[in-house]
C-alpha positions in Angstrom: -0.1 0.0 0.0 1.9 3.1 -1.1 2.2 6.1 1.3 -0.2 9.0 1.3 1.2 12.5 2.3 -1.7 14.2 4.7 -2.4 18.0 5.3 -4.1 19.0 8.7 -6.1 22.0 8.3 -6.9 23.6 12.0 -3.7 23.7 14.8 -6.2 23.1 17.6 -7.0 20.8 20.2 -9.0 17.8 17.8 -5.7 18.4 15.8 -3.4 17.8 18.9 -5.0 14.8 21.0 -6.8 13.0 18.4 -5.1 13.5 15.3 -1.4 13.9 15.3 -1.1 11.1 18.3 -2.9 8.4 16.0 -1.6 9.2 12.8 2.1 9.1 14.4 1.6 5.4 15.0 0.6 4.7 11.2 3.3 4.0 8.8 1.7 4.5 5.4 1.1 7.8 6.3 2.5 11.2 6.5 1.8 14.4 7.6 3.7 16.9 5.8 1.7 20.4 6.0 -0.3 21.5 8.9 -2.1 25.3 8.7 -3.7 27.2 11.4 -3.5 30.6 13.0 -1.1 30.5 15.0 2.4 30.5 14.5 3.8 29.4 17.9 0.9 26.5 17.6 2.5 25.3 14.6 5.7 25.4 15.1 5.5 23.2 18.0 3.5 20.9 16.8 5.9 20.4 13.8 8.9 20.0 16.1 6.8 18.1 18.7 5.2 15.4 15.4 7.9 15.7 12.6 5.8 17.7 10.1 8.0 19.5 7.5 6.2 22.2 6.2 3.4 24.9 8.0 1.6 28.2 6.9 -1.5 30.2 8.4 -2.8 30.0 4.4 -4.7 26.7 4.0 -5.0 27.4 0.5 -1.3 26.6 0.7 -1.3 23.3 1.1 -4.7 22.5 -1.1 -2.3 24.0 -3.8 0.8 22.0 -3.2 0.1 18.5 -5.6 2.3 16.5 -3.1 -0.7 16.2 -0.5 -3.2 13.5 -1.3 -5.9 14.3 1.3 -6.8 16.4 4.3 -8.0 16.4 8.1 -10.5 19.7 8.3 -9.8 19.8 11.7 -11.3 23.7 12.0 -14.6 25.4 14.1 -18.1 24.0 12.5 -19.2 26.8 10.5 -15.7 26.4 8.4 -16.0 22.9 7.5 -17.8 23.2 4.3 -16.3 26.2 2.8 -12.9 24.7 3.3 -13.9 21.3 2.3 -15.6 22.8 -1.3 -12.1 24.3 -1.7 -10.5 21.2 -0.9 -12.7 18.9 -3.4 -11.8 21.5 -6.0 -8.6 21.1 -5.4 -8.8 17.1 -5.7 -8.1 16.5 -2.3 -9.3 13.1 0.5 -11.3 14.6 2.8 -11.3 13.6 6.8 -14.1 16.3 8.1 -14.2 16.7 12.1 -17.8 16.7 12.9 -20.1 18.1 12.9 -19.9 18.3 9.1 -21.9 21.9 9.5 -24.5 23.7 11.4 -26.5 24.9 7.8 -28.1 22.6 5.6 -27.3 24.6 1.9 -24.0 23.9 2.8 -24.7 20.4 3.9 -26.3 19.4 0.5 -23.7 21.6 -1.7 -21.2 19.4 0.4 -22.8 16.4 -1.0 -23.4 17.3 -3.9 -19.8 17.8 -4.7 -18.9 14.7 -3.3 -21.3 12.8 -5.6 -19.6 15.0 -8.5 -15.9 13.9 -8.1 -14.1 10.6 -7.2 -12.4 11.5 -3.9 -13.1 9.8 -0.4 -14.9 12.0 2.5 -15.5 10.4 5.9 -17.6 13.0 7.5 -19.1 11.8 11.2 -17.7 10.0 14.5 -16.3 6.9 13.5 -18.3 4.1 14.7 -17.0 1.2 16.8 -17.9 -2.6 16.9 -20.2 -1.9 19.4 -22.1 -0.1 17.2 -21.5 -2.3 14.1 -22.8 -5.3 16.7 -25.8 -3.6 17.6 -26.7 -2.9 13.9 -26.3 -6.1 12.6 -28.6 -7.8 15.6 -31.2 -5.1 14.8 -31.1 -5.4 11.6 -30.8 -9.4 11.5 -34.5 -9.5 14.1 -32.0 -10.4 16.8 -34.6 -8.5 19.5 -37.5 -9.0 17.2 -39.2 -5.6 16.1 -37.2 -2.7 17.3 -39.9 -0.5 19.1 -37.7 2.1 20.9 -33.8 3.3 21.5 -31.9 5.8 23.7 -28.4 7.1 23.8 -27.0 9.3 25.7 -23.4 11.1 24.7 -22.3 14.2 27.5 -19.3 15.6 28.6 -18.4 18.4 31.0 -18.1 21.4 28.4 -15.5 22.6 26.1 -13.5 24.6 28.8 -13.1 20.9 30.1 -12.0 19.4 27.1 -9.3 22.1 26.5 -7.5 22.9 29.5 -5.3 20.5 28.7 -5.1 22.6 25.5 -4.1 25.0 26.8 -1.6 23.6 29.2 0.1 21.5 25.8 0.5 25.2 23.9 1.5 27.0 27.2 -1.3 29.8 26.6 -2.9 31.8 29.6 -6.3 31.1 28.3 -8.2 28.5 26.5 -9.9 29.3 22.7 -13.1 28.7 24.1 -15.1 29.8 20.5 -18.0 27.1 21.6 -19.0 29.5 23.3 -19.4 32.2 21.4 -22.3 32.3 19.3 -20.7 34.2 16.3 -17.8 31.8 15.5 -19.2 28.2 16.9 -23.1 29.2 15.3 -24.2 25.9 17.3 -24.1 24.4 20.5 -23.8 21.1 22.6 -26.7 20.0 20.6 -23.9 19.7 17.4 -20.9 19.3 19.2 -22.0 16.1 21.4 -25.5 15.4 20.1 -23.9 14.6 16.8 -22.5 11.5 18.8 -25.8 10.3 19.9 -27.4 10.8 17.0 -25.0 9.4 14.8 -24.9 6.2 16.9 -28.9 5.8 16.7 -29.0 6.3 13.1 -26.1 3.9 12.4 -28.2 1.3 14.6 -31.8 2.0 13.8 -31.7 3.7 10.4 -32.7 6.6 9.2 -35.1 9.5 10.8 -38.7 10.9 9.4 -39.3 13.6 12.1 -37.7 15.4 15.4 -39.2 16.6 18.3 -36.8 18.3 20.5 -35.8 20.6 23.9 -32.7 22.6 24.4 -31.7 24.8 27.2 -28.8 26.9 28.8 -28.3 25.9 32.3 -24.8 26.4 33.2 -22.6 27.6 30.6 -21.5 31.8 30.0 -23.1 31.4 26.4 -26.2 32.4 24.5 -25.7 28.7 22.9 -27.5 25.5 24.1 -25.7 23.4 26.7 -28.4 20.7 27.3 -30.6 19.3 24.6 -33.0 16.2 24.2 -34.4 14.7 21.0 -37.5 12.6 20.6 -37.0 10.6 16.8 -39.3 8.9 14.8 -37.6 6.3 12.9 -38.3 5.1 9.0 -38.8 1.5 10.8 -41.7 2.9 12.7 -39.5 2.9 16.2 -39.0 5.6 18.4 -35.6 6.8 20.2 -34.0 10.0 22.2 -31.3 11.3 22.1 -29.7 12.9 25.1 -26.5 15.5 25.3 -25.1 18.3 26.9 -22.3 20.2 28.4 -23.0 20.0 32.2 -22.3 16.0 32.7 -18.5 16.3 34.2 -19.1 12.6 35.5 -19.4 11.6 31.3 -21.8 9.6 29.8 -22.0 6.6 27.2 -25.2 5.1 26.8 -27.1 3.1 24.5 -29.8 0.9 24.7 -32.4 -0.9 21.8 -35.9 -2.5 23.3 -37.3 -4.8 20.6 -40.2 -7.8 20.9 -37.7 -10.1 22.0 -35.5 -8.6 23.9 -32.9 -5.9 24.2 -29.6 -4.6 23.7 -27.4 -2.6 26.5 -24.2 -0.4 26.4 -22.2 -0.6 28.4 -23.1 -4.3 29.0 -23.3 -6.3 32.6 -20.2 -7.5 34.2 -17.8 -5.4 31.9 -19.4 -6.8 28.7 -19.2 -3.8 26.0 -22.3 -5.1 24.6 -25.2 -7.1 26.3 -28.3 -8.5 24.7 -31.0 -9.3 27.0 -33.5 -12.5 26.1 -36.8 -12.6 27.8 -37.4 -15.2 30.8 -40.6 -15.2 30.2 -43.2 -13.6 27.3 -46.4 -14.2 29.6 -45.2 -13.9 33.5 -43.8 -10.0 34.7 -41.6 -12.0 37.4 -39.1 -13.8 35.6 -35.8 -12.4 35.0 -34.4 -11.4 31.5 -31.6 -13.5 30.7 -28.4 -11.3 29.4 -25.8 -12.5 27.0 -22.6 -11.2 26.2 -22.4 -10.4 22.4 -18.9 -10.8 21.5 -17.8 -8.0 19.4 -14.9 -9.3 17.5 -16.8 -10.7 15.5 -18.4 -7.5 14.0 -17.4 -4.4 12.4 -17.1 -2.3 8.8 -16.4 -4.3 5.9 -13.3 -3.2 5.4 -12.1 -4.6 9.2 -10.7 -1.3 10.2 -12.4 1.0 13.1 -10.2 3.6 13.5 -11.4 6.5 11.8 -7.8 7.3 10.1 -7.7 4.0 8.9 -10.8 3.0 7.7 -10.5 6.9 5.5 -7.0 5.6 4.1 -8.3 2.1 3.2 -11.7 3.6 1.4 -9.0 6.1 -0.7 -6.9 2.9 -1.9 -10.0 1.1 -2.1 -11.4 3.8 -4.5 -15.0 4.0 -2.3 -16.8 5.9 0.4 -17.2 4.5 4.2 -19.6 2.2 5.2 -21.5 4.5 7.4 -19.5 7.4 8.2 -20.0 9.2 4.7 -21.3 12.2 3.6 -24.7 10.9 3.0 -25.3 10.2 6.4 -24.2 13.2 7.8 -26.1 15.3 5.9 -28.8 13.3 7.2 -27.5 14.1 10.9 -27.4 17.4 10.0 -30.8 17.9 9.2 -32.1 15.8 12.5 -30.0 18.2 14.4 -31.5 21.3 12.5 -34.8 19.8 13.2 -34.2 19.6 17.2 -33.1 23.5 17.4 -36.2 24.3 15.2 -38.6 21.8 17.1 -37.0 23.4 20.6 -38.0 27.0 19.2 -41.3 26.1 17.8 -42.5 23.5 19.9 -43.8 21.5 16.9 -42.6 18.3 14.9 -40.3 18.4 12.3 -40.0 16.5 9.2 -36.8 15.0 7.9 -36.5 14.8 4.0 -33.3 13.3 3.7 -32.1 9.8 4.4 -28.8 8.0 5.7 -27.7 7.4 1.8 
């Protein structure tokens, strides 16, 4: 497999904490360029990770024919404009979540991907637990699904960025997340994208949304807490919860069906547990737990790491199985529908599909 040269656009927390450390462990990929606003950060990252070129103008990276693909690790409103430029320059793209906070942008980006042949990974990568739950649901392993619940939340951007501030030896964290003009969307898009992505990956497309958002604790006009009620195309109903007001941190997934349920985390340390009814006619008979062997599940490529899956898709000339631009567009519409529902108090239809 030929080595690919990659540029990173955005020299902030996600590049430092996620992308650069993981890419440094891969022999068939080289980060050759990085772009950002602050030369001090760029120089530090180049020294730390052996990057040969840095620039404060991302277009320098796109103009370099040696660069095969780019990772867009910028604030949310900049994702699609830079992504469109990257596609026009013939680059493959790994896009940080969320795709964007504007449906016109999401549609324009999807059309641009469809018009070309570049590989675009545009959503958080799903793990074996999600692929396992998806296959169990699709195979009828818990009967006809009736409902699902997922919560993903943490203590907020200021907690996340404390380590980044220390790493770059900066006096304060760059909390653009709280600035309405810079971020445009709040916790629902920042963290709720994980919960909604998991639910659509497992359950399929959503056809309507009701939502409630609130600002309870953070110094922002944007939402820091949100809950969505989702109606799926298969008839089931789901709930997605998220927020920045959970320093104890949460990830929970439950899927209910007429012949059992799935829980994640599972029992006794299992990643996923499938519960079989002890009785269909007696209330007090305990349900029977079965640990799901996750090693037998996963994407068709066999890779779960987002970077590895992206690289494999590039070499194989295909788009990611779940984390593709069409699912990202669908998730964007769901999140926007949640915000609109919270404002209007009405159920909002969703018109896009996962693929």
